[in-house]
C-alpha positions in Angstrom: 0.0 0.0 0.0 1.2 3.5 -0.8 2.6 5.0 2.4 0.9 8.4 1.7 -2.5 6.7 1.1 -2.6 4.9 4.5 -2.7 8.1 6.7 -5.5 9.5 4.5 -7.5 6.4 4.8 -7.0 6.3 8.6 -8.2 9.9 8.9 -11.3 9.1 6.8 -12.1 6.2 9.1 -11.8 8.3 12.2 -13.9 11.1 10.7 -16.6 8.7 9.8 -16.8 7.3 13.3 -17.0 10.7 15.0 -19.0 13.4 13.3 -19.6 16.9 14.7 -22.6 17.9 17.0 -23.0 20.9 19.1 -25.3 22.2 21.9 -25.9 25.6 23.5 -27.1 26.2 27.0 -27.9 29.5 28.7 -27.8 30.5 32.4 -29.7 33.6 33.2 -29.7 33.1 37.0 -26.1 32.5 37.9 -26.9 32.3 41.6 -28.4 28.8 41.3 -26.8 25.5 40.4 -27.8 24.1 37.0 -27.3 20.8 35.2 -27.7 20.3 31.5 -27.3 17.2 29.4 -26.0 16.9 25.9 -25.8 13.8 23.7 -24.2 12.5 20.6 -26.2 10.2 18.2 -23.1 8.6 16.8 -20.1 6.5 17.9 -19.6 7.0 21.6 -15.8 7.2 21.7 -15.4 10.9 20.7 -14.1 14.1 22.2 -15.9 16.9 24.0 -15.0 20.6 23.8 -16.6 23.2 26.0 -16.7 27.0 25.5 -18.1 29.4 28.0 -18.8 33.2 27.5 -20.6 35.8 29.6 -20.1 37.8 32.8 -20.0 36.9 36.6 -19.8 39.0 39.7 -17.8 36.2 41.5 -15.9 33.1 40.5 -17.9 29.9 39.6 -17.3 26.4 38.4 -18.4 24.1 35.6 -17.8 20.3 35.6 -18.4 18.2 32.5 -18.7 14.5 33.1 -20.2 11.3 31.6 -24.0 11.3 32.2 -25.2 8.6 34.6 -22.0 6.7 34.7 -19.9 9.6 35.9 -16.4 9.9 34.5 -14.7 13.2 34.7 -14.2 15.0 31.4 -13.3 18.6 32.3 -13.5 21.3 34.9 -13.7 25.0 34.0 -12.9 27.6 36.7 -14.9 30.7 35.7 -13.3 34.0 36.8 -15.0 37.1 38.2 -15.8 39.6 35.4 -15.8 38.7 31.7 -15.8 35.0 31.0 -14.3 33.8 27.7 -13.1 30.2 28.0 -12.4 28.6 24.6 -11.3 25.2 23.5 -11.1 23.6 26.9 -11.8 20.0 26.1 -11.6 16.6 27.7 -10.2 13.5 26.1 -12.1 10.5 24.7 -15.2 9.5 26.6 -17.2 6.3 26.4 -20.8 7.2 26.5 -23.3 9.1 24.3 -24.4 11.6 26.9 -22.6 14.2 29.0 -23.7 16.2 32.0 -22.7 19.9 32.2 -22.9 20.9 35.9 -22.7 24.6 36.9 -21.8 25.5 40.5 -22.3 29.2 41.4 -19.9 29.6 44.2 -20.4 33.2 45.3 -21.8 34.4 42.0 -25.2 36.3 42.2 -25.3 38.4 39.1 -24.4 37.8 35.4 -25.2 35.4 32.6 -23.5 32.6 30.8 -23.6 30.8 27.5 -22.2 27.3 27.4 -21.4 25.7 24.0 -20.4 22.1 23.7 -19.0 20.4 20.7 -19.0 16.6 20.5 -16.8 15.3 17.7 
């Protein structure tokens, strides 16, 4: 087999197993804990990327984990003030659903948009 052809075929095989799906979640009341779920309808062994934008009057926390079975994927420490966290992602996970858990800490005012990419 041509050595240049093999990597291309490998990439096509990976891309076919993990397509791209995204979700968006909004938090208007940052003073309360929230849990969102997101799911992928394709092969379960894919990656998760999480992006968070907005503003907070105090630091807060987001944990991304496998839904029902647990399994830590990512933790995002959100700063006081303008929040703009991009391309924070976990490694491969082995389930079709994830849970996005928001913990307000001391935050009382602000709003957040959470975008997840499962690919």
